[in-house]
Structures are given as structure tokens and as C-alpha cells.
C-alpha positions as CSV (number, residue, x, y, z in Angstrom):
1,X,167.2,205.1,-173.8
2,X,166.1,207.3,-170.9
3,X,164.2,210.3,-171.4
4,X,162.3,212.9,-169.7
5,X,164.6,212.9,-166.8
6,X,163.4,209.4,-166.1
7,X,165.7,206.8,-165.0
8,X,163.7,203.9,-166.5
9,X,162.3,202.8,-169.8
10,X,159.0,204.3,-171.5
11,X,157.3,202.0,-174.1
12,X,154.7,202.9,-176.6
13,X,152.0,199.9,-176.2
14,X,149.0,198.8,-178.6
15,X,146.5,196.2,-177.7
16,X,143.7,195.4,-180.2
17,X,140.7,193.1,-180.1
18,X,140.6,190.3,-182.6
19,X,139.1,190.7,-185.6
20,X,138.9,194.6,-185.1
21,X,135.7,194.1,-183.6
22,X,134.4,197.4,-182.2
23,X,133.6,196.4,-178.7
24,X,134.2,199.7,-176.8
25,X,131.4,201.7,-177.8
26,X,129.4,200.7,-174.6
27,X,129.9,202.4,-171.6
28,X,130.1,199.3,-169.7
29,X,132.9,197.3,-171.4
30,X,134.9,200.6,-171.6
31,X,134.5,201.2,-167.8
32,X,136.0,197.4,-167.4
33,X,138.9,198.4,-169.1
34,X,139.4,201.6,-167.1
35,X,139.0,200.0,-163.8
36,X,141.7,197.5,-164.8
37,X,144.2,200.1,-165.8
38,X,143.5,202.1,-162.4
39,X,143.7,198.3,-161.4
40,X,147.2,197.7,-162.5
41,X,148.5,201.1,-161.7
42,X,147.7,200.3,-157.7
43,X,148.9,196.8,-157.7
44,X,151.2,196.0,-160.5
45,X,153.1,199.0,-160.6
46,X,151.9,200.1,-164.1
47,X,152.9,203.5,-164.5
48,X,150.7,205.4,-167.4
49,X,152.0,208.5,-169.0
50,X,149.0,208.9,-171.4
51,X,146.8,206.6,-173.1
52,X,143.4,206.5,-175.4
53,X,140.6,203.8,-175.6
54,X,139.2,203.4,-178.8
55,X,136.5,201.1,-180.3
56,X,138.6,198.2,-180.7
57,X,142.2,199.1,-179.4
58,X,144.0,200.3,-176.4
59,X,147.1,202.9,-176.9
60,X,149.3,204.1,-174.1
61,X,152.4,204.9,-173.4
62,X,153.8,203.7,-169.9
63,X,156.6,201.9,-167.8
64,X,156.6,200.0,-164.3
65,X,157.7,201.3,-160.8
66,X,160.0,198.5,-160.5
67,X,163.0,196.8,-162.5
68,X,162.2,193.6,-161.7
69,X,158.3,194.0,-163.2
70,X,158.1,194.1,-166.7
71,X,155.3,196.0,-169.0
72,X,154.8,192.9,-170.8
73,X,154.1,191.0,-168.0
74,X,151.6,193.5,-166.7
75,X,150.0,193.8,-170.1
76,X,149.4,189.9,-170.4
77,X,147.6,189.8,-166.7
78,X,145.6,193.2,-167.9
79,X,144.7,191.2,-171.3
80,X,144.1,188.1,-169.6
81,X,141.7,189.2,-167.0
82,X,139.9,191.9,-168.9
83,X,139.5,189.1,-171.4
84,X,137.5,187.3,-169.7
85,X,135.8,190.1,-167.8
86,X,134.1,191.7,-170.8
87,X,133.2,188.4,-172.4
88,X,131.5,187.7,-169.2
89,X,129.9,191.3,-169.3
90,X,128.7,190.5,-172.9
91,X,127.0,187.4,-171.8
92,X,125.2,188.9,-168.9
93,X,123.9,192.2,-170.9
94,X,120.4,191.6,-171.9
95,X,120.8,194.4,-174.0
96,X,123.3,194.0,-176.3
97,X,122.1,193.9,-179.5
98,X,125.7,192.2,-180.7
99,X,126.0,189.4,-178.1
100,X,125.6,186.4,-180.7
101,X,127.9,187.8,-183.4
102,X,130.5,189.2,-180.7
103,X,130.4,185.8,-178.8
104,X,130.8,183.8,-181.6
105,X,133.6,185.7,-183.3
106,X,135.2,185.2,-179.6
107,X,134.6,181.4,-179.3
108,X,135.9,180.9,-183.2
109,X,139.1,182.5,-182.5
110,X,139.2,180.7,-179.3
111,X,138.4,177.3,-180.5
112,X,141.2,177.8,-183.0
113,X,143.9,178.6,-180.5
114,X,145.2,176.1,-178.3
115,X,146.1,178.5,-175.5
116,X,142.7,179.5,-174.8
117,X,140.0,177.8,-173.4
118,X,136.6,179.2,-174.6
119,X,136.8,182.6,-175.6
120,X,139.3,185.0,-177.1
121,X,139.0,188.8,-177.3
122,X,142.1,190.2,-177.6
123,X,144.6,189.6,-180.4
124,X,147.9,187.9,-179.4
125,X,150.6,189.9,-177.8
126,X,150.8,193.8,-177.7
127,X,153.0,195.9,-179.4
128,X,155.3,197.4,-177.6
129,X,157.9,199.9,-178.8
130,X,160.7,201.6,-176.4
131,X,160.3,205.2,-176.3
132,X,164.3,206.6,-177.3
133,X,163.6,210.2,-177.6
134,X,162.0,213.2,-176.4
135,X,160.6,213.7,-179.7
136,X,159.4,210.1,-180.5
137,X,157.5,210.5,-177.1
138,X,156.0,213.6,-178.4
139,X,155.2,212.3,-181.6
140,X,153.3,208.8,-179.5
141,X,151.9,211.6,-177.3
142,X,150.2,213.9,-180.4
143,X,149.2,210.3,-181.9
144,X,147.2,209.0,-178.8
145,X,145.8,212.1,-178.3
146,X,144.5,212.8,-181.9
147,X,143.1,209.7,-182.6
148,X,139.9,210.2,-181.6
149,X,139.8,213.4,-183.4
150,X,141.2,211.5,-186.5
151,X,138.2,209.3,-186.1
152,X,135.8,212.4,-185.6
153,X,134.8,211.1,-182.6
154,X,135.5,214.6,-181.1
155,X,136.6,217.9,-182.5
156,X,139.6,218.7,-179.7
157,X,141.5,215.8,-177.7
158,X,140.3,217.0,-174.6
159,X,136.5,216.1,-175.2
160,X,137.6,212.6,-175.4
161,X,137.0,211.1,-171.8
162,X,138.9,207.6,-172.6
163,X,141.8,209.5,-173.0
164,X,144.5,211.2,-171.0
165,X,144.3,214.3,-173.1
166,X,142.1,215.9,-170.3
167,X,145.2,215.3,-168.0
168,X,147.5,217.4,-170.3
169,X,144.8,219.7,-170.6
170,X,144.8,220.6,-166.8
171,X,141.5,218.6,-166.0
172,X,140.6,215.6,-164.3
173,X,141.0,212.6,-166.5
174,X,139.5,209.2,-165.8
175,X,142.9,207.8,-165.0
176,X,145.5,209.5,-162.9
177,X,148.7,209.7,-165.4
178,X,152.3,210.7,-165.2
179,X,152.1,214.3,-167.0
180,X,155.2,215.2,-168.9
181,X,155.6,218.6,-170.2
């Protein structure tokens, strides 16, 4: 069902780090996600309506710019690239106090998965749910933006920079998003 004057489907997605490891507590790892999302917007047709990066998962409301590009395919490529990039960033970070633990967990999960060569970073698949109404869109938008508030990271949604709440508050966000009223 198309909503908000759109002729294409919108989707609520969640991608989660293996074992719910709190990896995205370091700015360098968060920045890799932001840069990769921007790349997917520019090169893979990903349209982002809302997003939030928490310590161990990423929520988004998304679509794609072309009918022949599937959201699941873009997320698969995004997760494959960021998995390798983040593991390498952990390996190369001389000040990462959790390096051994993080890499051991990723290696263990990768060693027990026939689809993985070395390290596994993301849980299999992505949760993808079709946005079927304007009310459901608003419910998911509120859920996304309130996530950092509920986790007591910030007091107001727009104070969290790794989210589209700033865009919806009329401020410049880290990622350009399609703001819906």
C-alpha cells in the first residue's frame, strides 16, 4: 500500500549486531555506518525517510528510487560491506579496549556459519516490514526517534545526532532524509 502520496512501498527495517554487542559506542564505527548509508543513497538508490543508530542496532524507514531495486538487496550489500569495514576498524584500532572480545565473538559466529569466511558482524537477514498506513508510519517514526530517549542517552530526540530526529526538527542531520509531514 502506498502512503504519504508515494507510489512506492515504504519499509520499516532493523539490522542488529550479533549477540547484541554494543559496538556503536565508538564514533569511528558509527561514522562508518553513516558513510555507508550515504553511499547507498548516492549509488544504490536507497531513500531514507527516518533512521536511528543505537549501540547495537539500526532502525530505518526506507524505500528505493527504482522499482527494480529491492530494499532487501540494498540492505544485504550494506551489511556485507559494513561488516568487513567495522571488523577491520576494530582490528586496526590500537585503543579499542574490547578488541579481543569483539573479534573473538565475530570470529566464533563466523566460524559456525557456512556462508561466512572469517568474521560475522550482523545477525542474519534484516527485519523488513511494509509500512501499510499513515498511522503505522507515524508509529514507527516515533519509535525510531524516541529510541535514544527511552535508552536515556538524550533528553530530547533531536539531541541525538545519529538519528533523523534533527531533520524532522528543522535542523541539519548527519544524513539527508526525505522528511514527511
